C-alpha positions in Angstrom: 11.3 -225.5 35.3 13.2 -228.2 33.3 16.1 -228.5 31.0 15.0 -230.1 28.2 17.5 -232.4 25.5 17.4 -231.2 22.1 15.2 -234.9 20.9 11.9 -233.6 23.5 12.1 -230.1 21.3 12.4 -232.4 18.1 9.4 -234.7 19.6 7.5 -231.4 19.7 8.5 -229.9 16.4 7.9 -232.7 14.2 5.0 -234.6 14.2 5.5 -238.8 15.2 5.2 -241.5 17.4 6.9 -239.0 20.4 4.9 -236.1 20.0 2.0 -236.9 22.7 4.8 -237.6 25.5 6.5 -233.8 24.4 3.4 -232.4 24.8 2.2 -234.1 28.0 6.0 -232.6 29.4 5.0 -229.4 28.2 1.5 -229.3 30.0 3.4 -230.8 32.7 6.1 -227.8 33.0 6.1 -225.9 29.7 9.1 -223.3 31.7 12.0 -225.2 29.5 15.6 -224.4 29.3 18.7 -225.3 27.2 22.1 -224.5 26.5 22.8 -222.7 23.2 23.8 -225.6 21.9 20.5 -227.0 21.2 20.5 -224.5 17.9 23.2 -226.8 16.1 21.6 -230.0 17.5 18.3 -229.0 16.1 19.2 -228.1 12.9 21.0 -231.2 12.5 17.7 -233.0 13.4 16.2 -230.8 10.4 19.0 -232.1 7.9 18.5 -235.3 8.6 14.4 -234.9 7.8 15.7 -232.5 4.6 18.0 -235.6 3.2 15.7 -238.2 4.1 12.6 -236.0 2.2 10.8 -235.9 5.0 10.2 -232.4 4.8 11.2 -229.9 2.3 13.3 -226.6 2.7 10.7 -224.2 3.5 9.2 -226.4 6.6 12.7 -226.9 7.8 13.0 -223.0 8.1 9.5 -222.6 9.1 10.0 -225.1 12.2 12.9 -224.2 12.7 11.4 -220.3 13.5 8.7 -222.1 15.2 11.6 -223.8 17.7 13.5 -220.5 17.7 10.3 -218.7 19.2 9.2 -221.3 21.5 12.6 -221.0 23.2 13.6 -217.3 23.3 14.8 -216.6 26.4 15.4 -220.0 27.4 19.0 -220.0 26.4 21.2 -220.0 29.4 25.1 -220.6 29.1 27.1 -223.6 30.9 30.6 -223.4 32.2 33.3 -225.2 30.1 34.8 -226.6 33.5 30.9 -228.9 34.6 31.1 -230.1 30.7 34.2 -230.9 31.4 34.5 -233.0 34.9 30.8 -234.5 33.8 32.4 -236.0 30.4 35.6 -237.1 32.5 33.0 -239.3 35.0 30.6 -240.5 32.0 30.6 -241.9 28.7 28.7 -238.8 26.6 29.5 -236.5 24.6 30.5 -232.7 25.3 27.3 -232.1 23.9 24.8 -234.2 26.2 27.4 -233.1 28.8 25.5 -229.2 28.0 22.5 -230.5 29.1 23.2 -232.5 32.3 25.7 -229.4 33.2 22.9 -227.2 32.8 20.1 -229.0 35.0 22.8 -229.7 37.7 23.9 -226.0 37.6 20.0 -225.0 38.3 19.2 -227.8 40.4 16.3 -228.7 38.0 15.6 -232.4 36.2 16.5 -232.8 32.3 13.9 -234.1 30.7 15.9 -236.7 27.7 15.2 -240.0 25.5 19.0 -239.9 25.6 19.3 -243.8 27.0 23.1 -243.0 27.7 22.4 -239.4 29.4 19.6 -241.4 31.4 22.4 -244.2 32.2 25.1 -242.1 33.5 23.0 -239.2 35.3 20.3 -241.1 36.8 20.3 -238.2 39.6 19.5 -235.4 37.0 17.7 -236.9 34.1 14.4 -238.3 33.7 13.0 -239.9 30.7 9.7 -238.3 29.5 7.0 -240.9 30.7 8.5 -240.9 34.1 8.6 -237.2 34.3 5.0 -236.9 33.1 4.3 -240.1 35.5 6.1 -237.7 38.9 
């Protein structure tokens, strides 16, 4: 069981240079947990792809549906107090700290490509290659 950041979900759902890493993470541990905010963040990723003309609206809808099916029953609530404590102790956004708080709450690793999270929370967060190599 691991918490995955939205960037890991995007790497898995939207083919690109990092897709093979996300697939390896899923092969190593397919029990992915996320805070509810992942949906909004992932919609923003899809928005970027739409506006750049990299995917169509129908493709964006299909990808979102696939992601929601993949993460069905994976959402876990986080305590606001914990998120705010992490924000206060780091340079990360509240959005990012939701993922960190969830991982800490559950006592599991957060897999992310976010350099700031990796720097500010090395005891909780690991990169995709680090997770695969463990």
